[in-house]
Each structure stands twice: as C-alpha cells, then as structure tokens.
N, C-alpha and C positions, 0 to 999 in steps of 0.2 A: 390488480393494482395495490390490494393489501397487501399483500407479500412483500410487495417492491418498497411499501412505507415500511413495513417491519424490517425486512434486513436492512436498509440504510440507515434507520433508526437506530440500530442495533452495532451495526459500523458506527457511527457518529458517538454513541456510549461509549464504545470500548476504546477509540480513537481518544476521547476526550480523556478519561479515566487512567487509561494505560500509556499514553504517549504524549502527554501534556508537556509542552515545552518542548518538543520536539518536530510536532507535527501540529498545524493551523488550520481546521476548515475554514474552506470562505465559501463553500456552497451555502443558503440558506438554511439555517436550522429548521423552519416551520416547514412539514411534511407538505404542505400545498402551494410552495415556492420552489420544489424541487423534483427530479425527475429520480431514477432509482441511480444516481450516481453522486458521489461526492469528490470536489476539488479540495486539496489541501496543499498546504505550503509545507514545504521541509526544510528543517536547517541544517541540513547537508547537501552537498552538492546533489541535485537533482538527478543529472546524464548519471551518476555512478550509484545511485540509489535504483532508477529507473533500471539498469542494467542489470543490477543485482537481483531483482525483483524477478526481471523475465528469466535470468537463470537457474530462478528457484521454480520458474514454472508457472507464474502468475502474471496474466493477461490484464496491463495495465495501459494510460496514455499518460505519454508527458507532455506539459506545456513549460516549455523555457519562458522565463531564467529558472522558476523554483516550485513547481505544480506538477503533483500527479493526479490524476483522476483515476478514481476506484468506482468500478461499476457492478455492484450485486445484481446479477440478472434474477429473478423471481422463477423465472420458469428453470434456471440450470443449477442455479447455487443454494446453498443451504446455511443455515445457520452455523452448521460447523465450521463450512469454508470463509465463513466471515472471519471467526475466531482464529482459523489458521492465518489467514491474510496479516491480522493485528500481531500475531505470534510470531510471524516472520519480521514484519516492522520491528519488532522487540529486539529479536536477534540481530537484526542489522544492525541496530543501535547501540550495542553491549560490542561491537567490534571494533576497534579502533580502525581511523580512516585507511592507516597505512597496510593493516592485515586484510580489509576488504579489498583495495586495490590489486593487493597480490593474489588472492583468492580469485578474482574475477580473471587478473591477468591469466591465471593457471586454468581457467575454463575455457579462455581462448583459445590459447594454445594447445591444450588437449581435447579441447571439444566435449569435455566431462559438464555435468550441473556442480552448480553451487553447493558446498558442501557448508554447514553451519557447525 
C-alpha cells in the first residue's frame, strides 16, 4: 500500500504542477480517501484524448463526458512510468486539436502507433 500511495501522490503532484488549467483531479487528494487511481477532468474532448493515450500504449479508463482514470499499479508501475504518463499528456496538449485528430486518423488507417 505504501508504494501505491507514493505513486498516486506523485502522479497527483505532477498533474497539478505541469498540467494545471488543463487537468482537474476529482479524486480526493488525501491518501486515506483514495485507492491507487486518480480520476481527472480534461479540458479537451475526452474521447480523442483517450484514443490518443491508448495509441501511445497507455492503459487507462474513460468515463464520459470528460473524465480519464489513471491507475498506477504499485506491483507493475514505476515512478519513471508515472512521469512518462504526464509527459505524454503534456505532448498531447501541445498539439492543436486538428493535428491530433489527423494523427489519430492516420494511425487508425494504417495501424501504426501515434507519433508525437
């Protein structure tokens, strides 16, 4: 449980520091009130962001209309992987919506992975 608390706390801290204004955590910030997952509201269309994250190899969960759940598992995930998730989100937010849509469409058409 202790690594799970640290991983989730690290993810929360990174999201608040690096994606403030784009991502709003709705999971309680107190470790005793949450498990090893964070639910966050995105300020971009959640379906497109979920699809992009999936094409980048990230396994997460989508809850319409605007929530993504990210769950760093202490048995399988590292702190470096948590950082990578936030870096991927940052990269997606740097892309204009039209560019992101075009890249997703290309991946779906040719079966490739998403390139950032």
